[in-house]
C-alpha positions as CSV (number, residue, x, y, z in Angstrom):
1,X,39.8,11.2,-33.1
2,X,40.2,9.1,-29.4
3,X,42.9,10.3,-26.9
4,X,46.8,8.6,-28.1
5,X,49.6,8.6,-26.2
6,X,52.5,8.8,-27.4
7,X,53.6,4.9,-26.7
8,X,49.7,4.1,-28.1
9,X,50.9,6.6,-31.1
10,X,55.0,4.8,-31.5
11,X,53.3,1.8,-31.5
12,X,51.1,2.5,-34.6
13,X,53.7,3.7,-36.1
14,X,55.6,0.4,-35.9
15,X,52.7,-1.7,-37.3
16,X,53.0,0.6,-40.7
17,X,56.6,0.1,-41.4
18,X,57.9,3.2,-39.1
19,X,61.4,2.3,-37.5
20,X,62.8,3.9,-34.9
21,X,66.2,5.4,-35.6
22,X,67.2,7.0,-32.0
23,X,66.1,8.2,-28.7
24,X,66.6,11.6,-27.4
25,X,66.0,12.3,-24.3
26,X,61.8,11.4,-24.0
27,X,61.5,12.0,-27.8
28,X,61.5,8.6,-30.3
29,X,62.9,9.6,-33.4
30,X,60.8,7.4,-36.1
31,X,61.9,7.3,-40.3
32,X,60.5,5.3,-43.3
33,X,62.3,4.1,-46.1
34,X,61.3,6.3,-49.2
35,X,59.6,8.9,-47.3
36,X,61.5,12.5,-46.4
37,X,60.2,12.9,-43.0
38,X,61.3,12.1,-39.6
39,X,58.6,12.2,-36.6
40,X,59.6,12.6,-33.5
41,X,57.1,11.4,-31.0
42,X,57.3,12.7,-27.6
43,X,56.9,9.8,-25.2
44,X,55.8,10.9,-21.6
45,X,54.6,7.7,-19.5
46,X,50.8,7.2,-20.7
47,X,50.1,11.2,-20.8
48,X,47.6,11.7,-23.8
49,X,49.3,13.4,-26.5
50,X,47.7,16.8,-27.5
51,X,45.1,16.7,-30.3
52,X,47.0,19.1,-32.9
53,X,50.0,17.4,-32.2
54,X,48.3,13.9,-33.7
55,X,47.1,14.9,-36.7
56,X,50.4,16.8,-37.6
57,X,51.8,13.6,-37.0
58,X,49.2,11.4,-38.4
59,X,49.4,13.8,-41.7
60,X,52.7,13.6,-42.3
61,X,53.4,9.6,-41.2
62,X,50.1,8.7,-44.0
63,X,48.0,6.9,-41.4
64,X,44.8,7.2,-40.1
65,X,44.0,6.9,-36.0
66,X,40.8,5.8,-37.3
67,X,41.9,2.7,-38.6
68,X,43.8,1.0,-36.1
């Protein structure tokens, strides 16, 4: 898995049908119709997200970082 920033991950979510619901500080909250989960993506400039967080968010969103 390659390193990914919060901004890149947010773009990936939007391409997969997730919509930005609100922004709370530096955290962007995403939701998708038909999915109960809400994803909170920290966006701190181009800072790389930690591997565990990316894995967790990708699993909840049902996306693979290898397919983008």
